[in-house]
C-alpha positions, 0 to 999 in steps of 0.5 A: 156476031162481031168480027174478032176485033170488034167492040159492039160498035155497030149499034152504039151510035143509036144511043150516042146520037141521042146523048148529052154531056153533063159534067158531074159536079165535084167528080174530078178523079185523082190521077192514078199513082202509077200505071198499074193503078188501072188494075187497082181501081178495077179491084175496087169496083163491085165484085171486081167485075169486067164492067168495073175493070173497063171503067177503071181502064176508061178513066186511065186512058182518058187521063193519059190523053192529057199528053198531046203527042199520045192523044194524037197517036190514039186518035190516029189509031182510032181513025184507022180501025173500028176498034183497037187492042189497047195492049197492042197500042200501048205495047208499041207506043212511041210516046212516054204517056203511052208507054207509061199506060202499058203496064196498067193495061197489061194488069187490067187484061190479067184482071179481065181474064181472071174475072171471066175465068180465063187463063192469061193465055187468052192474051189482050182482051181490052179494046177501044174504038169510036162509039159511032162512025159519025164522030170521025169528022169531029175527032179528025178535026181535033175534037177532044174525046171523052172515054167511057166503058161500054155501058151495062144493059142493066134494066132501067139504066138511062145514063152512063159515065165518060171521063175527060183528060182531067179525070172529070166524069161526065154523065151521058144522057139518052135524050140529046146529042153529044158535042164531043167524040167518045171512045168506048172501052170494052173487051173482044167478045168473040175472042172471050167466047172462044177462049171461054168455051175452051174453059167450059169444055175442059172443066166439064171433061174433068167431071166426065161430062164431055169425054170422048166416046169409048174406043170401040165406038170411035173406031166404028164411027171412024170406019163409017163416017160421022152422022151429024145434025147441021144448021142450014139456016137460023134466025133470032128475033131478039139477041138480048143486046140493048141498042147501045151494045151492038153485036151479040156474042152467041154460043150454044150448049148441046146436051144429052147422054154420052156413050158412057151414060153420063150427061154430056155438054158440047159447046158450039161457037156461033160467031156469025149470029150477031144481029136480030131479025137476020137470017144466017146460012151457016151450014154449021154442025150442031150435033155430032151423034157419035158422042151420044147414046140416045137419038135425042139431044137438046140445044140451049142458045145463050149470049155472053154479055161481058161479066161471064165467068166461064169457070163458074158457069162450068162448075154450076152446070156440072153440079146439077148434071152430076145429079142426073142418072141415065134411066135407060131413055132420053131425058131432056137436059136443057132445063137442068142447064138453065136451072144451074145458072144463078139468078144473079147472072141474068143481069149483064151476063149470059142471057138465055136466047132460046132452046130446042128440045128433042133434036134427033138424028133424022130431024129435018126442016124448020124447028122453032125455039121453045121460047119463041125467040128464034128458029133454025132449019136443020138437016141430017149431014153425014161426014164420010171418012177420008 
């Protein structure tokens, strides 16, 4: 997984090393009427999606670079860090153009939070950075950058659009190298996942699907410690990210029946698992058995591709799980979770990575995922009381 401030830059260069800039005829875009028009343009995008907001923000940022002083300020920021928070940059801008853009970025951040079902407490999510480190020399020597939204991973996509400081759109192809540096606008995925899983947990708890264990059970667990299942190592063959998107944002949903007999879902962040065909050794607790009635649980590993609305995700999961009743024995719930996700969400939204069934308190050793896309080694891990 990316660092908290990263923007899928690790692999972006693979795509942009093979792109060309082709101006789209007759596509000069009108300047925003005022800074807040970043949000207005985003609202005009299909379903006010995160990708639409990113595109509107990319265009607004590109047009703002017509101011030489602001262009230099943005250049210095881009050369100083892999990715830069747009809210922070415009909020501390020393030029008029940067300060003018700030209100639009603030509005766009609010729109992103709304589109992803997050509260405004999530703070600034929009970021930008150079598409690839190989562009640093051209940028440092004064090359005029283009600005694009992080491309979608829709199947069949072969181009995406970038904007220059005049608002003209350029189509970036995947078959030859660009002649200018490119800034990519996207969101802080790690931060969005962390905030999103809080939303999911709170929403499921309100439906009784993520409630604390009963007091008696909690007291007993506290007195004797907690039994858990720990991930000792994990490897995924395909993290469902196309090459131009870079690092993935992986999380897991652990399901089973709670102490109250109701289906339960616990969310697990996996901020380290960001590259395919790489073995990680997190020593991370996956299942806290004090939360579960039966000695069996399932885990579904997923990835947030950008347009995930966490409130809608929690609502969809709850709607299905609330129809399942305790039959006095373990019932696998992983399939119910996957069935709850609308088919339309599988395009640039939470991608299914893999799932693990019948995890038990005594499970140990290597467990292959049901989809054959990953494996993990697990072991029982007792957490003693202090």
